[in-house]
N, C-alpha and C positions, 0 to 999 in steps of 0.2 A: 232700447232693449238693455236690460241689466246683465252683467257678466256674473254668473254664479260660480263661486270657488267651490272646489271639491276637496275632500280629504279621503285618501286611499290608505287602508290599513292592510299590511301583509303580516299575518300573525303566525303562520306555520306552513311547513312544507316548502320545497323549492318551487319557484316559478320561473319558467323559461320564456323570455320575450321572443316573439316571432318576428317582430318588426326590426328594422335596421337601427332605430333610435328610440330610447325612452326619453320623452321631452316633457319636463315638468315646468309649467309656467303658471304662476299665480295660484298654486295649489300646494297641498301638504301631502307628501308621500312618506308613510311611516312603515319601517321594516322592524318587526319585533325581534326579540332575542332568539327565537326559535325558527325564524324564517330565513329563506334564501331567495335572492333575486339574481337570475342569470340573464344577461342582456347580450344578444348576438349583434353587437354594434355599440353605439355611444349611449351614455346616460348623461343628460343635460338638465341642470337645474337653472332656470333663467328667470330673472326678475326679482325685485326687492321683496315681494311677498311670497316668493316661491321657497318652499322649505322641503328639504330632504332630511328626515330623521331616521338614522340607521342604528339599530341595536342588534342587528343580525348579521347577515352576510350578503355582499353584493359582488358579483363577478361580471366583468365585461369581456367580450371576445372580439377579436379582429375578424369580422365576418362580412356582413353586408356593408356595414360602415366600420371604421377602424377600431372601435372599442375604446374610445376616449372617455375620461371622466372630466366633465366640464361644469364649472360653477360660474355663471355669467350674470352681468348686470345686477350686481349686489344680491344675487341669490344666496340662500342660507343653507348650510349643512350643519346639522347637529348630530354628532356621532360618537358612539362608544362601541360600535361594531367593527367588523372586518371587511376589507376590500381586496379583491384580486383584479388588477387593471392590466389589460394587455397592450394598451397603447398609451397615449399621453395624458397628463394630468394638468388641468387648467383651473386656476383660482382667480376669478375676477369678482369675488363676492366675499361673504363672511363664512369662514371655515372654522368650526369649533369642534375639534376632536379631543375627547377627554380620555378615551381608552381605545383598545383595539389595535389591529395590525392593518397596515396598508402594504400589500405586496405588488410590486411592479414586475410582472412575470413575462413580458413580451420580449421583442427584439430591441432595437434602438428606441428608447423612450425619452420623452422630455417633460420637464416641469415648467409650465408656462403660467402667466397671469400677471395682473398688476398688484396682487397682494401676496404676502408671504404665506405659503402653505405650512401649517404647523401640524405635525403628525405626532401621535403617541409612540407607536412603533412603526418603523419603516424597514421593509425587507426588499432587497433587489435580487431577482432570480432571472431565469430565462436566458436569452442570448444577447450579445452586444452590450454596450455600455448605456447607462442612464445619464441624461445630461440636463443641466440647469440653465434655464433662461430667466430665472427668478430665484431669489433667496428661498431656502427651505429651512425649517426648524424641526428637530427631532427631540422630543421631551423625555423619552425613555431609552429605547434601544434602536440603534441603526445597525442593521444586519446586512452587510455587503455581500455575503456568501462569496462567490468567486467573480463578482462583477466589479466594474469600474463605475464610480460616481464621478462624472466630469463636472466639476463646479464651474469651470470657465472663469468668467469675471465676477461671479456671484459669491454668495456666502452660504455655507452650511453651518447651522448652529446645532450643537449637541448639548442640551441643557442639563442632562443628568451628570452628577459628579461621580457616578459609578465608574470604576476603571474598566469595566466590561461593557460600557455603554456603546462602544463601537466594536462589533465582532465581525469576523471575516474568515473565509477558508484560508488555512495556512499551508496548503499544499505548495511545495516549493516551486517557484516560477509560474504559479497559477493562482496567486493570492488575490483576494479582493482588495481594491485600492480606492483611494480618493485622490483625484488629480485636480490640480489648480493651474492648468497650463496657460491660462490668460490672466494670471495674477489674482485669482480669487482667493478666498480665505476659508480656513477651517477654524471655527471658534468652539473650543471645548471647555466646559465648566469643570474645574478641578478643585480638589481639597489639598491642603498642606500635608505633605508626607506620602501622598499616593502617587505611584508610578503609572502614568497613563501612556499606553501605546497608541499612536495615531498612524494608521496604515497609509501613509502618503506614497505616491508613485505616479506613473504615467504609462500610457500605451502609445504615445506619440513617438514615431521613429522606431524605437524598440521598447519592448515591455520592461518596465522596472518597478519592482516593489521595494521601496526604500523607506521603511517606516522611521519615525522619530519617536523617542520615548521622552516624556516630559515629567519632571519631578520638581515640585515647588518645595524649596528647603527653608524659606524664610518663615517668620512667625505668623504671617497673615493666615487666617483660617481658610480662605478661598480666593480664587482668582479665575480669570478666563484666559486660557492660552490661545494665541492667535498664530496660525501656521499657514505658510504657503510653500509648496514644493515647485521649483522651477526646473523643468526638464530641458535645460539648454545652458549654454555657457553664460557665466555672469557678465561677460562683455556686453551682452544685450541690454543690461540695465546700468551700464557705466562703471561697474566694479571689475575693471579689466584684469584679466589673468596675469598679464605681465607686470602689474603694479604690486610687487611684493616687497616687504622690507627685508632686512638682512637676516632675519630669523627663518626665512622660508626659501626653498629652492623651487617649489612647484605646488600649485593647488589643483585639486580635482575639478575638472572643467566640464564634466558631462551633465552635472546637475548641482543645484545648491538649494539652500533653505532660507526662508525668511521667518524669523520668530520674534514676537513681542507678546505683551500681555496687557490686560486692562489696567493693571497697576505696574508699570515698567520698572518700578524700584524694587519689586520682589526679586528674590534670588532663586535661581533655577539650576537643576542639573538637566542637561540636554544630551541625549544619546542619539547619535546619527549613525544610520546603517549604511554598509556598503558590502559588496560581494566581490572579493579579490579576483577570482578568475575572469570576470568581465570588467570590473571597475578599476582594477589595480588595488594594491594594498596601501592604505593611508592610515598611519598611526596617530596623526595629529589633527586638531581642529583649527581652522583659521576663521577669524571674524573680519569683516570689512570695516576698517576704521579710516574713513576718508583722509588721505587719498590712497591708502595702501591696505593690502591684506596683512594681518598680523597673526602670530601664533597665539592660541589660547593655552597658556602654559599649564594650567591646572586641569589635567585631563587624564583619562585612563582608557584601557582597551579590554574588550571581551568578545566572545562569540556566543550567539543565542538564537536558535541552534544552527541555522543555515547561513546567517549573516554575521559579519564582523561589525562591531560597534565601537565608536570612539565617543567617549563621554567628556563633555565640557562641564566642569563643576563651577558653582558659585557665579553663574552668569547673571548680570543685572544691568540696569541703566541702558535699556534697549533703544539706543539712538541710531546707531549704524547696525541694523539687526540681521544682516546677511551672514550666513555661515556656510562653510564648505570644508571638505577634508583636505589635508595637506601633508606633504613630506618632502624631505631632501632626498636626492636620488643618487647614491653611490652606485658603482658597478655591481652587478649581481654576482653572488658567489657561484662557484662551479662545483656541482656535486659529482662525486665518484659513485657509480652504482652499476649494478647488473640489471639490465632491462627485463630480465626474466627471473621469475621467482617460483620456488617449489613449496616453501613452507610459510606458515603464518608469521613467524618471527624472522626479521631480516635487519641487517645493519646497513647504514648509509652514512657517508661522511663528505666533508668539504675537501677538495683537492689541495688547495694552498690556503690554510687558515690565515687570515690577516690579523688575528689578534683582536677581533671585534668583541665588544662586551657581551653581545647576545646574538645567537643564531636561532631564528624562529623556524621550527619545522611544522609544516601542515601536511596532513595526509588525508586523502579522500578515496573511498571505494564506492561501489555501486549501492551498497546498502547503508553507507554512512557509519560503519562500525569500527573502522580502522582508527588507531590512535598511537601516539608516541609513548612507549613505555619508559624509556630512560634516555637521557642525553638532551632533553629539551633545553635550549639555551647554549648548547655547546656545538662544536663542529663534528661530533660523532653521535649518531642517534640510532636507537633500536625501535623499529616499528612493529606493532602487532596488527596484522591485517584482519584479525578477528573473524576468520572463517571465510571471508570473501577476498581471496588473494588477488592483488593487482589493482591498479588505479593510478592516481597521480600523487606525486610528492612535490612539495614546494619548499623552498628555503629562501630566506632573506635575513639580513642582519642590520643591526643598528651600528652606525659608525661612531667615532668618538664625539661627533657633534650631536648625536642623538637622533639622527635621521635614518629612516628605513631605506634599504637598498632596493633596487629592482629585484624581482622575484625570479629565481631559477626554478624550473619545473622538470620533472622526469616522469615519463609514463612507464609503468611497470606492468608487464604482461604475465599472466598466470600460465605457467608450464607445469603445474603440479600433476602428479600421476595418481590415479585412483585404481586400487585393486578391487576386483569383483569377479565372481564366478557363480555359475549355477550347475546343478548336476541332475542326471537322470539315472534310473536303474531299470533292470529287466529281470522279472521273476517268472518269465514265461515257461521255464522248465521246472518251476517249483522249488528248485534248490539253488538257484543262481544268486550270487552276491556281487555280480559285476556292476560297477558304477562307471558312468561317463561324466567327466568334469569338463565344462566349457568355460574358457577364460573370457570374461567380459570386461577386462581392465581397459584403461585408456589406450587409444590407438598409438600413443607414443611410448608404449611398453617395449623395451628391448630384450628383457629377460624375465622369465617367469620361473620361480622356484616353488615347487610343490612339496609339502610335507604331508605324507599319508601314513597315519599310524606310526609316527616316528621314523618313517622312511623318507629320505630326501632325494629329490630328482630335479633336474634342470631342463628348461626348454629355452632356446635362444631364437631371436629373430632370424629367419622369417617364420619359424615353426612355433612361435610363442602362442599363437591363437589356435593351434590344432587341438582337437579334442584329446583329453587325457583319460586313459582307461586304467582302472584299478579294480582288483578283486580282493575284497576283504574276507579274511578267514573268520569263521564263526563256529561256535560249538552247538549251534541249533537254537540258542536263546537270543532274544532281542539284545543288540549291543549298540552302543554309541561310540563314535569316533570323532576326533577333532581334526579337521582338514584346514591347512594353512596355505595361502597363496601369497607370496611376496613378489610384487611387481617392481621392476627397476627400469629407470631411464638413464642410459650412460651419458648422453650428451649434456644433460643439465644436472646429473647427480641426484635425481629424485627417486624416492622409494615410497611404497605404501604396502600395507598388509591387510588382507581380508581373511577372516576366520569364520568357519561355519561348523556347526556340530551336526553330523548326519546320523541317522538311525538305520541300522541294518536289522530288519525285522527277523523274527523267528522263522525257521525254515519250514516250508510246506512239503510234506512227503505223502505219496499215495502208492498203495499196493493192492492188487486184487489177485486172489488165488486162482489157479487154473482148474481146480476140481474140488468136489466135496462129496460126502457119502451119507445122504439122509436115509439111513437104513435102520434107525432106531437103536443103535448100539451105544448112543451117548457120546460118540467121538466123531468130530468133524461133521456135525449134523446140519450146519447152516452155512450159507454163502453170504459174505458181505465184504465191502471194500475197507481197507485200513487207511484212514486219512488223518493226518495231524494238523493242528492249527487251522481249523476251518470255521467258516461262518455257517455254511449250509451244504447239504449233500442230497442229491436225488439219484435213485437207482431204478433202472428198467430192465426186465428180462423178456427176451423174445424166443419163440421156438424157431425151428428151421424154416417154417413157412412165413416168418415175419410177424406172427401174431403176438401181441403183447399179453404175457401171461402173469406178470407181476410188476408192481411199481410201489415205491415208497420214498419218503423224504424226511429229513430231520437235521438238527444241528450237530448231531453226534453220529459218526459213521457206524458205531457199534449198534446203534438202534435201528438201522435200516438193514434188515436181514431177510433172506429168502430161505424158506424151509424145504424147498424142492417140491412144492405142491402147486396145483392149479385147480381152482374152484373146490378146494378141500380134498382133492385126490392127488396121490403121489404121481409125479410125472414119470415118463419112461426114461430108462437109462439112455444117455446120449449127450450130444453137444448142444449147448444153448448160447445165445448171444446176449452179452450184457452191455449196458450203456450207463456211465456215471457222468453227472454234471456236478462240479464241485466249485464252491466259492471260498477261496482261502481268506484268512483274516487280513493279509497284507495287501489286498486289493479292494479299493473302494468303488472305483468306477473306471470307465474306459473300455477299450476294445477287448482287453484280456481280464475282465473282472471275474470271469468264470472259466474253468477248464473242463474239457470234455474228453472222456476216455471210453473207448469201445474195445471189446475183446470177446473171447470164448471161455466158457466154463463147462467142464464135463460133470455130469451127474453119474456117479458110480454107486453100485449097490452090491 
């Protein structure tokens, strides 16, 4: 019996596999540019004449089977499409990816195989880290997002010379990283004069994102930088921490770097990151020069933006290529400070200045806006907390030997005071201008000073939060007033001011006469209510049996009048009941948006 090979073409619309595995053996499976394949399990291309050609989109799901992508027994994948893989990637065949994106979106995922997987674009998402059991190559963009690529003892090649060929989430302390904890390598192709940031780090023990920036400064047009990040003491590789020459007092022992290049005679600027609050502050770079650590004298320091960097300039001849951060450790300075602060600008100083050439002030607050305005490098500094008062202040100095001291730190607490108030008013009687002011300042307010229409009054603790009543005089027209509240705190000497402009509306007035004479003499012929500053008025007239004999409404009280008739005939002399419903202009809504008036009017003739 002959085995007949088949060719499957998927040219449009998504296809969702119902089986646990799509198994392609000795066949051709073609996914066109407009097609999608969704596999609820594994997709396996097996055998030397098995071909998967993808120009569209393939997604696997960890469902009935784990959702692996497998290329087995010299199977062939020809691809310029996209993939979303939820589990592992195995390459035991011929992988030819010329375009497209491979996204590893599951939990803990591995790259396996006896052949290097070469991706065009590779993106790591989902949860947990992605790990290598084989070398991988990325020809265009490696997007770590906020994930860790654990190289282990393998190699990750990044072939693009673009300085943005490796991208990652830069959220502080949650960055994407490449770890090489088992002495693997990151090999990045670079061009002369381009600063490349390589996001090295590790999650072993404690999470550290400690990138290295690489700048080739020699005249060669290009080179390949080779980097390893070791998240352990250099003692484990024989570069013992205790073996320092006379230029050093101490090296940073939590982690170190290994750097070389394809052409080790090229010159480089290497910028090494550290985070002083957890790593300590290290102003120098040390290189292992068997059998001791030595200072790299040509170096500099900067912060960018969450990490401190130490730059080693003109590095070359990478024979002993281990690097770490280093410094000599004098006693820490002692800062004089008040641990509480009211205002954005505050002064801090060193208790007993030792005449050191440089005092380094570092200040941090929750939103990262604080900075030193004056005094950097001296023993007296002014700090601007920039709206977010309180945080941490650090100080260290360089001694006469050029080494950095231990760091002194002080936590500053915000005790600032905030003045605030709101007010209510009551026009229920139509002519009231009474206002109630409620102090909503900080609870640490000891004194409240009210300024009402240039009248000053004081309230002290514990009465400072009692409602404050005030009656504004008005001439009947709408008037505005400026109300000022000054809140003070005696313990810390803090003060703040709140100002609001209030509007006292025009006065609403209503009057209804008690009688009128509709006798035809032209005098006092009509009955109506006199109302000012209204939106609407309704009037009803009832006889003594409660029968409605007249009603009218308008936005002008003078337009709602009763002429003393009912159904076109004059009513009898006597007493009648009126009812007015009035909506004043100064009420928009609420329980008292309208006022109701009832009374008696006499018809006289």
